[in-house]
C-alpha positions as CSV (number, residue, x, y, z in Angstrom):
1,M,138.3,6.0,-32.8
2,Y,141.7,6.5,-34.5
3,E,141.4,10.0,-32.5
4,D,141.0,8.2,-29.6
5,I,144.3,6.2,-30.4
6,L,146.2,9.3,-31.4
7,L,145.2,11.3,-28.3
8,V,146.5,7.8,-25.9
9,L,149.5,8.0,-28.0
10,L,150.2,11.3,-28.2
11,A,149.9,11.3,-24.0
12,I,152.4,8.5,-23.6
13,V,154.7,10.1,-25.8
14,A,154.8,13.0,-23.5
15,F,154.9,11.0,-20.5
16,V,158.2,9.3,-21.3
17,F,159.6,12.4,-23.0
18,F,159.4,13.3,-19.1
19,V,160.0,10.5,-17.4
20,R,163.5,10.3,-19.5
21,L,164.0,13.7,-18.1
22,A,163.1,14.1,-15.0
23,D,165.4,10.6,-14.3
24,R,168.4,12.5,-15.8
25,K,168.2,15.2,-14.2
26,G,167.7,13.4,-11.1
27,W,164.5,14.6,-9.8
28,I,162.6,11.8,-9.3
29,K,165.7,9.7,-7.9
30,R,164.9,10.8,-4.0
31,Y,161.6,9.5,-4.5
32,G,163.0,5.8,-5.0
33,M,161.8,6.2,-8.7
34,K,163.7,5.6,-12.1
35,A,162.9,5.3,-15.6
36,Y,162.9,1.7,-17.1
37,G,161.9,1.9,-20.4
38,P,158.6,3.7,-21.4
39,F,157.9,3.3,-17.9
40,L,158.1,5.4,-14.1
41,M,159.5,2.5,-11.7
42,W,158.9,3.0,-8.3
43,N,160.5,0.4,-6.0
44,T,159.7,0.5,-2.0
45,Q,160.7,-1.7,0.6
46,R,157.1,-1.3,2.0
47,G,154.4,-4.1,1.7
48,K,157.5,-7.1,2.3
49,S,156.1,-7.2,5.5
50,A,152.6,-7.5,4.5
51,I,153.8,-10.3,2.2
52,D,155.4,-12.4,4.9
53,R,152.1,-12.3,7.4
54,L,150.3,-13.6,4.0
55,A,152.9,-16.3,3.5
56,V,152.3,-17.3,7.0
57,P,149.9,-20.4,6.5
58,K,152.3,-22.4,4.6
59,R,150.8,-25.3,4.7
60,F,147.7,-23.7,2.7
61,W,149.8,-21.7,0.4
62,L,151.7,-25.3,-0.6
63,S,148.0,-27.1,-1.2
64,Y,147.1,-24.4,-3.3
65,A,150.2,-24.3,-5.5
66,A,149.7,-27.6,-5.8
67,V,146.8,-27.3,-7.5
68,A,147.8,-24.3,-9.5
69,K,150.7,-26.2,-11.2
70,W,147.3,-28.8,-12.8
71,I,145.5,-25.4,-13.8
72,C,149.1,-24.5,-15.9
73,A,149.0,-27.7,-17.0
74,V,145.7,-28.1,-18.0
75,V,145.3,-24.8,-19.4
76,M,148.6,-24.7,-21.1
77,F,147.7,-27.9,-23.1
78,L,144.0,-26.1,-24.2
79,M,145.8,-22.8,-25.2
80,M,148.3,-25.2,-27.1
81,A,145.6,-27.2,-29.1
82,L,143.8,-23.5,-29.4
83,L,146.4,-22.0,-31.6
84,M,147.4,-24.9,-33.4
85,W,143.9,-25.2,-34.6
86,E,143.7,-21.7,-35.3
87,A,146.8,-22.2,-37.7
88,T,145.1,-24.7,-39.9
89,I,142.0,-22.3,-40.8
90,V,144.3,-19.3,-41.7
91,D,143.3,-20.0,-45.6
92,Q,139.9,-19.9,-44.5
93,I,139.7,-16.2,-43.7
94,P,139.9,-13.5,-45.7
95,A,142.5,-11.3,-45.7
96,E,140.2,-8.0,-45.1
97,S,139.2,-10.0,-41.6
98,A,142.5,-11.0,-40.6
99,P,143.2,-9.4,-37.2
100,G,145.8,-6.2,-36.7
101,L,148.6,-5.8,-34.7
102,E,146.1,-3.7,-32.3
103,M,144.1,-6.6,-31.6
104,M,146.7,-9.0,-30.6
105,L,148.0,-6.2,-28.1
106,G,145.9,-6.7,-24.9
107,I,146.5,-2.5,-24.1
108,P,143.7,-0.8,-23.4
109,G,143.1,2.2,-25.6
110,I,145.2,0.5,-28.3
111,N,142.8,-2.7,-28.7
112,P,139.3,-1.6,-30.3
113,I,138.3,-4.3,-27.8
114,I,139.4,-3.2,-24.7
115,P,137.5,-0.2,-23.1
116,L,140.3,2.2,-21.9
117,W,139.1,2.8,-18.0
118,Y,137.6,-1.0,-17.7
119,G,140.5,-2.2,-19.4
120,I,143.2,-0.5,-17.2
121,L,141.5,-1.3,-14.2
122,G,141.2,-5.2,-15.5
123,L,145.2,-5.0,-16.3
124,L,145.8,-3.4,-12.9
125,V,143.8,-6.2,-10.8
126,A,145.8,-8.8,-13.1
127,I,149.0,-7.7,-12.6
128,V,148.8,-6.9,-8.7
129,I,147.2,-10.2,-7.9
130,H,149.7,-12.0,-10.6
131,E,152.8,-10.6,-8.6
132,V,151.7,-10.5,-5.1
133,A,151.2,-14.3,-5.5
134,H,154.6,-14.9,-7.0
135,G,155.9,-12.9,-4.0
136,I,153.8,-15.2,-0.9
137,L,155.4,-18.4,-3.0
138,T,158.6,-16.9,-2.8
139,R,158.8,-16.4,1.0
140,V,156.7,-19.7,1.2
141,G,159.7,-21.1,-0.3
142,N,161.9,-19.3,2.2
143,M,163.7,-17.0,-0.9
144,D,164.0,-13.3,-0.6
145,I,161.9,-10.6,-1.8
146,R,164.4,-7.9,-3.1
147,S,162.0,-5.2,-3.5
148,M,158.5,-4.0,-4.6
149,G,156.8,-1.7,-6.6
150,L,154.8,0.3,-9.1
151,L,155.1,0.3,-13.2
152,L,153.0,4.0,-14.5
153,L,152.5,4.9,-17.8
154,I,150.9,7.8,-17.0
155,V,148.4,5.6,-14.9
156,P,149.0,2.6,-12.6
157,M,150.0,-0.4,-15.5
158,G,151.0,-3.1,-12.7
159,A,152.8,-4.2,-9.9
160,F,155.9,-6.5,-9.6
161,V,157.2,-8.1,-6.6
162,E,161.1,-8.4,-7.6
163,P,162.6,-11.8,-6.1
164,D,166.1,-12.6,-5.5
165,E,166.8,-14.2,-8.8
166,E,170.0,-15.7,-7.0
167,A,168.3,-17.6,-4.6
168,L,165.5,-18.8,-7.4
169,V,167.9,-20.1,-9.6
170,K,169.6,-22.5,-7.0
171,A,166.1,-23.6,-5.3
172,D,164.7,-26.8,-6.1
173,K,162.2,-27.6,-8.8
174,R,159.1,-28.2,-6.5
175,R,159.9,-24.0,-5.0
176,R,160.6,-22.6,-8.6
177,M,157.7,-24.4,-10.3
178,N,155.3,-23.2,-7.0
179,V,156.5,-19.6,-7.5
180,Y,155.9,-19.7,-11.5
181,A,152.6,-21.6,-11.3
182,V,150.3,-19.5,-9.0
183,G,150.6,-15.9,-10.9
184,P,148.9,-17.4,-14.4
185,A,146.5,-19.9,-12.1
186,T,145.5,-17.0,-9.7
187,N,144.6,-14.5,-12.8
188,I,142.2,-17.6,-14.0
189,I,140.5,-18.5,-10.5
190,V,140.2,-14.6,-10.0
191,G,139.0,-14.2,-13.1
192,L,136.3,-17.4,-13.1
193,V,135.4,-15.7,-9.6
194,C,134.3,-12.6,-11.4
195,A,132.7,-14.3,-14.0
196,L,130.5,-16.1,-11.3
197,V,129.8,-13.0,-9.8
198,F,128.7,-10.5,-13.0
199,S,126.5,-13.2,-14.4
200,S,124.8,-15.3,-11.2
201,A,125.1,-12.4,-8.9
202,M,124.6,-10.0,-11.1
203,M,123.1,-10.4,-14.8
204,G,120.9,-13.3,-12.8
205,S,119.3,-10.6,-11.2
206,V,118.2,-8.4,-13.8
207,E,115.0,-8.2,-16.0
208,P,113.5,-6.8,-19.4
209,V,111.9,-3.3,-19.3
210,R,109.7,-4.9,-22.3
211,D,109.4,-8.0,-23.6
212,N,109.6,-6.3,-27.3
213,P,112.4,-7.8,-29.8
214,I,115.7,-6.5,-30.5
215,I,118.2,-5.7,-32.7
216,V,121.3,-7.9,-32.4
217,S,122.7,-7.7,-35.8
218,L,122.5,-5.3,-38.8
219,A,124.0,-6.0,-42.5
220,D,125.9,-2.9,-43.9
221,D,123.6,-1.1,-46.3
222,S,120.5,-3.4,-45.7
223,P,117.3,-1.2,-45.4
224,A,117.4,-1.2,-41.4
225,D,120.7,0.2,-41.9
226,M,120.0,2.9,-44.4
227,A,116.7,4.0,-42.2
228,G,119.1,4.6,-39.0
229,L,117.9,1.5,-37.1
230,R,120.9,0.0,-34.5
231,F,122.1,-2.4,-32.5
232,G,119.6,-2.5,-29.5
233,A,116.8,-0.7,-31.1
234,Q,113.7,-2.8,-29.6
235,I,111.1,-2.7,-32.1
236,V,107.6,-2.3,-30.7
237,E,105.1,-1.7,-33.6
238,M,105.3,-2.0,-37.3
239,D,102.8,-0.2,-39.8
240,G,100.4,0.4,-36.5
241,E,100.6,-3.6,-35.5
242,T,102.3,-4.2,-31.9
243,I,105.4,-6.5,-32.2
244,S,105.6,-7.5,-28.5
245,T,107.4,-11.5,-29.4
246,Y,109.8,-12.4,-31.7
247,D,107.3,-14.3,-33.1
248,D,105.3,-11.0,-34.0
249,F,108.5,-9.8,-35.9
250,Y,109.1,-13.2,-37.7
251,Q,105.5,-13.8,-39.2
252,F,104.9,-9.8,-39.3
253,S,102.8,-9.7,-42.8
254,G,103.5,-6.2,-44.2
255,P,103.5,-4.3,-47.3
256,D,104.8,-6.7,-50.7
257,P,108.6,-6.8,-50.7
258,G,110.4,-3.1,-52.2
259,D,107.7,-1.3,-50.3
260,K,108.1,0.7,-47.0
261,V,106.8,-0.2,-43.5
262,N,106.5,2.3,-40.7
263,V,108.5,1.1,-37.8
264,S,108.2,2.4,-34.0
265,Y,111.1,1.5,-31.6
266,Y,112.7,2.5,-28.5
267,F,116.7,3.1,-28.5
268,E,118.9,4.7,-25.6
269,G,115.4,5.2,-23.7
270,E,113.9,7.3,-26.5
271,L,110.4,6.3,-28.9
272,R,111.7,6.6,-32.6
273,T,110.2,6.0,-35.9
274,A,111.3,5.1,-39.3
275,E,110.4,4.1,-42.6
276,V,112.2,1.2,-43.9
277,F,112.1,-1.1,-46.9
278,S,110.1,-4.7,-46.2
279,G,111.1,-7.5,-47.5
280,V,113.5,-10.3,-46.5
281,L,117.4,-9.3,-47.4
282,L,119.7,-12.0,-48.5
283,T,122.7,-11.1,-45.8
284,S,124.9,-13.9,-47.2
285,V,125.4,-16.1,-50.0
286,S,127.3,-19.5,-49.8
287,S,129.9,-19.6,-52.6
288,G,129.1,-22.8,-55.1
289,Y,125.6,-23.2,-53.9
290,P,122.6,-23.0,-55.5
291,A,121.3,-19.2,-54.6
292,D,125.1,-18.8,-55.7
293,K,124.7,-20.3,-59.2
294,A,121.5,-18.9,-60.0
295,G,123.4,-15.3,-59.6
296,L,121.6,-14.0,-56.2
297,E,123.8,-11.9,-54.2
298,P,124.0,-10.4,-50.4
299,G,121.6,-7.1,-50.1
300,M,119.7,-8.5,-52.8
301,I,115.8,-8.8,-51.5
302,I,113.7,-12.0,-52.6
303,Y,110.2,-10.8,-54.0
304,S,108.9,-13.9,-54.8
305,L,110.1,-18.1,-54.7
306,N,108.2,-20.5,-56.4
307,D,105.3,-18.1,-57.3
308,T,104.9,-17.4,-53.8
309,V,105.2,-13.8,-52.4
310,I,108.1,-13.8,-49.8
311,R,106.7,-11.1,-46.9
312,N,108.6,-12.1,-43.8
313,D,111.0,-15.1,-42.6
314,S,107.9,-17.3,-42.0
315,D,106.8,-17.1,-45.6
316,L,110.5,-18.0,-47.2
317,K,110.8,-20.9,-44.7
318,A,107.6,-21.9,-45.9
319,A,108.2,-21.5,-49.2
320,L,111.5,-24.0,-49.3
321,R,109.3,-26.4,-47.5
322,S,107.0,-26.7,-50.0
323,T,110.2,-27.9,-52.3
324,V,112.5,-30.4,-52.6
325,G,115.6,-31.1,-53.5
326,G,117.0,-31.3,-57.4
327,Q,113.7,-28.7,-58.0
328,T,114.1,-25.6,-60.1
329,V,112.0,-23.0,-59.0
330,N,111.0,-19.3,-60.1
331,V,112.3,-16.7,-58.1
332,T,112.3,-13.0,-58.1
333,A,114.9,-10.8,-56.7
334,L,115.2,-6.7,-55.7
335,V,118.4,-4.9,-55.6
336,Y,118.8,-1.4,-54.3
337,D,119.2,1.0,-57.4
338,R,121.2,3.9,-55.6
339,D,120.0,6.4,-58.9
340,V,116.1,6.3,-57.9
341,G,116.4,5.1,-53.9
342,Q,114.2,1.7,-54.6
343,Y,114.2,-1.4,-54.8
344,V,113.8,-2.5,-58.7
345,P,113.6,-6.3,-59.6
346,E,116.9,-8.1,-61.3
347,P,116.1,-9.2,-64.5
348,S,119.4,-11.7,-64.4
349,V,118.0,-13.7,-61.6
350,T,114.8,-15.6,-62.7
351,N,115.3,-19.1,-61.3
352,V,117.5,-21.7,-58.7
353,T,117.7,-24.8,-58.7
354,L,117.4,-26.5,-55.1
355,M,119.8,-29.2,-53.7
356,S,118.5,-31.3,-50.4
357,R,119.1,-29.9,-47.3
358,L,119.7,-33.5,-46.2
359,A,122.4,-33.8,-48.5
360,Y,123.8,-30.2,-47.2
361,Y,124.6,-30.9,-44.1
362,Q,125.9,-34.5,-44.3
363,E,128.4,-32.4,-46.1
364,V,129.2,-30.0,-43.4
365,S,127.4,-31.2,-39.8
366,P,126.2,-34.5,-39.7
367,G,126.6,-34.9,-35.9
368,T,123.1,-32.0,-36.4
369,I,120.9,-34.9,-38.2
370,D,119.0,-36.4,-36.0
371,G,115.1,-38.4,-35.9
372,D,113.6,-34.6,-36.4
373,F,115.7,-33.6,-39.5
374,E,113.4,-32.3,-42.2
375,D,114.8,-32.4,-45.8
376,Y,113.5,-30.0,-48.3
377,G,115.2,-27.7,-50.7
378,F,118.2,-26.0,-49.9
379,M,119.5,-22.4,-51.4
380,G,122.8,-21.8,-49.4
381,I,122.0,-18.3,-47.8
382,N,121.5,-16.6,-44.5
383,S,118.5,-13.6,-44.4
384,A,116.9,-11.3,-42.3
385,Y,113.6,-9.2,-42.9
386,M,114.8,-5.6,-43.7
387,G,118.1,-6.9,-42.9
388,A,118.0,-7.2,-39.1
389,G,118.4,-10.1,-37.0
390,V,116.4,-9.9,-33.9
391,N,116.0,-11.4,-30.9
392,D,114.0,-12.1,-27.3
393,P,115.4,-9.4,-24.8
394,N,115.7,-12.7,-22.5
395,I,117.7,-14.4,-24.9
396,I,120.5,-11.6,-24.4
397,L,120.0,-12.0,-21.0
398,D,120.2,-15.4,-20.7
399,R,123.7,-15.4,-22.9
400,L,125.1,-13.1,-19.8
401,A,123.3,-14.8,-17.1
402,T,123.7,-19.0,-17.7
403,P,126.3,-18.8,-20.8
404,Y,126.0,-22.5,-20.3
405,A,122.2,-23.4,-20.2
406,G,121.4,-26.3,-22.7
407,A,125.2,-27.6,-22.6
408,N,125.3,-31.3,-22.5
409,D,128.7,-31.9,-24.1
410,W,132.1,-31.2,-24.2
411,S,131.8,-29.2,-27.6
412,S,128.8,-27.1,-26.6
413,Y,130.8,-26.4,-23.2
414,V,133.6,-25.0,-25.3
415,T,131.6,-23.2,-27.9
416,S,129.7,-21.5,-24.7
417,S,132.9,-20.4,-23.3
418,L,134.2,-19.0,-26.5
419,R,131.0,-17.0,-26.7
420,Y,130.8,-15.7,-23.3
421,I,134.5,-14.3,-23.7
422,A,133.6,-13.1,-27.4
423,L,131.0,-11.0,-25.5
424,P,132.9,-7.6,-26.5
425,F,133.1,-8.8,-30.0
426,Y,129.0,-9.0,-30.2
427,G,128.7,-5.5,-28.5
428,L,127.6,-6.6,-24.9
429,A,130.5,-5.7,-23.1
430,P,131.0,-3.3,-21.7
431,L,127.4,-3.0,-20.9
432,T,126.1,0.6,-22.7
433,S,123.0,3.2,-22.5
434,T,122.2,0.7,-26.0
435,I,121.7,-2.3,-24.1
436,T,121.1,-1.4,-19.9
437,D,118.1,0.9,-20.9
438,L,116.4,-2.2,-22.0
439,Y,116.9,-3.7,-18.7
440,E,116.4,-3.2,-15.0
441,P,118.1,-4.7,-12.0
442,Q,115.7,-6.2,-9.0
443,G,116.1,-7.4,-5.6
444,A,119.1,-5.6,-3.7
445,W,120.7,-4.2,-6.6
446,S,117.9,-2.2,-7.7
447,A,118.6,0.0,-4.7
448,L,121.8,1.3,-6.2
449,P,121.5,4.9,-7.7
450,D,121.2,4.9,-11.1
451,G,124.1,3.4,-13.8
452,T,126.4,2.5,-10.4
453,F,124.9,-1.2,-10.7
454,W,126.0,-1.5,-14.4
455,V,129.7,0.2,-13.6
456,L,130.1,-2.7,-11.2
457,A,128.9,-5.1,-13.5
458,N,131.0,-3.9,-16.4
459,C,134.0,-3.4,-13.7
460,A,133.1,-7.6,-13.0
461,Y,132.8,-8.5,-16.0
462,W,136.4,-6.6,-17.5
463,V,138.2,-7.9,-14.6
464,F,137.3,-10.9,-15.3
465,W,138.3,-11.0,-19.0
466,I,141.7,-9.4,-18.6
467,N,142.8,-11.7,-16.1
468,L,142.0,-14.5,-17.9
469,M,143.4,-13.5,-20.9
470,V,146.5,-12.5,-18.5
471,G,146.1,-15.8,-16.8
472,M,145.9,-17.5,-20.4
473,T,148.7,-15.9,-21.9
474,N,151.3,-16.6,-19.0
475,V,151.2,-20.0,-19.1
476,L,152.1,-20.5,-22.9
477,P,155.2,-22.8,-23.1
478,A,157.6,-20.0,-24.0
479,V,160.4,-18.2,-22.3
480,P,160.6,-15.4,-20.4
481,L,156.3,-16.3,-19.8
482,D,155.8,-18.2,-16.8
483,G,154.6,-21.2,-18.9
484,G,158.0,-21.1,-20.6
485,Y,159.8,-21.8,-17.6
486,L,157.5,-24.3,-15.7
487,F,157.6,-26.3,-18.8
488,R,161.3,-26.0,-18.9
489,D,161.6,-27.4,-15.7
490,G,159.4,-30.3,-16.0
491,L,160.8,-31.0,-19.2
492,D,164.1,-31.2,-17.0
493,A,162.6,-33.5,-14.4
494,L,161.4,-36.0,-17.1
495,V,164.8,-36.1,-18.6
496,K,166.2,-36.6,-15.2
497,R,164.3,-39.1,-14.4
498,F,164.2,-41.0,-17.8
499,K,167.5,-40.4,-18.7
500,K,169.6,-41.3,-15.9
501,N,172.8,-41.7,-17.8
502,T,172.9,-38.1,-19.1
503,S,175.2,-35.9,-17.4
504,E,173.6,-32.4,-16.0
505,A,175.7,-30.3,-18.6
506,E,174.0,-32.5,-21.5
507,R,170.5,-32.7,-19.8
508,V,170.6,-29.0,-19.4
509,K,171.8,-28.3,-23.4
510,Y,169.0,-30.5,-24.4
511,V,166.3,-29.2,-22.5
512,G,167.5,-25.9,-23.4
513,K,167.0,-26.8,-27.2
514,I,163.8,-27.8,-26.7
515,T,162.2,-24.7,-24.9
516,Y,163.7,-22.8,-27.3
517,A,162.6,-24.4,-30.1
518,L,158.9,-24.4,-28.5
519,A,159.3,-20.8,-27.7
520,M,160.1,-20.1,-31.3
521,F,156.8,-22.3,-32.2
522,V,154.7,-20.6,-30.2
523,L,156.0,-17.3,-31.4
524,F,155.3,-18.6,-34.6
525,L,151.8,-19.9,-34.1
526,I,151.6,-16.4,-33.2
527,L,152.1,-14.6,-35.8
528,W,150.8,-16.9,-38.6
529,Q,147.5,-15.1,-37.3
530,L,148.4,-12.1,-38.3
531,I,150.6,-12.9,-41.3
532,G,148.6,-16.5,-42.9
533,P,145.4,-14.9,-44.1
534,R,147.1,-12.0,-45.8
535,L,149.4,-14.5,-47.8
536,L,146.7,-16.9,-48.6
537,G,143.9,-14.7,-48.4
């Protein structure tokens, strides 16, 4: 990854050097181009007539602008709420897990989450529609457009529509706010349309090639990791026993913990085999809870609990269900010895005093307690057989095609939305051969050449993702973002309405101070996500 970033940076440096040289020599001036910071700016008068034609149905665009202002107001409120909530939890983020500057920059090739070419496509679409929307409402408001053009940084990075700034400043607030609002609102609307195309029209037509369970998470240095299994591996057989469903894997009663099991699996279209240490591995241990107090640590395998050998996840759950809070039970744990290449008993761990599962959920998540809640012994662990989290392939497909399935209240809709936006963090965007080999499109989509469907699906998702990020960022109430100008004009209108005796100079000064203070506050909230965990962690 770092080599790719270095190549991109070197290419950018070479491009900027050439652009600055060509600008000084006058080589590009004759083509209406000039250097603009690191960019090559191409100005043209072409396209203005197209904007004029698009702006003809003025009544439609004025109605659209009215809706756009409401969209911006709602998203502005949600974004500020999200930033302030994130500011309250930075002390819970370990310093090593804090986001770096590259994660805060939405630049393809720099941000490791954003794929280079899909990111460039999404960014180009986002900037073009953003600027065209500004241009249309500029003309609807009877204001002139000085020029149009492209900004290039090796590849086209976007378009711009340059309104007559003097006319924009002199325009009444309603016309000016229309211009500011339609840019980010159009990004958000186009993004949501692309999400609908990706999920309903495209992923809704996809079916699994096989129904066998798929590895969706992998603990570092776990038995599965050491054996070479990877995210997207589809398990079909273990020690000669067919693994057709998630339940087959969950209840697989293989060799004793610490012994090896033969696993057959599909990965990137190939059937492969591996020898993997058997056993339920602790993937995490909650600090201050029974397992932690007993000396259990992530990476250990539970050999037995309450004198029951734990061969699979089902055995562990059954063993815990036979206990109660406050009970002390025997526990045997295995730890990996690199010198001998095996799992060996950990002598320091002999028993664990459990707490009540009900007491735990009353403390951390009382909303999950209902009439079907079961109370039994609780350890404070997360675990997975072989250290591999698996799931049914249809579960993954449902996450892509029907992200709001099961959502029935405000909290679940927010959670589902955040999960959908976070698909890149889970390895589900862009969809690579690791996943695409496990699924196939049906119906009319199946007529496309091999691979074309998945390229189009990835394009739809990343146009959605980049447009949403551009739109949500631009509505933040911080000048020079569109949201900052919207907030300033909206605040000015409120002050003018409720403080009628205030002079224009006083009103402008008052509004300017509040707008500046809010912009600084937004900047602080963003930077605090970078600095806070490192200071407090």
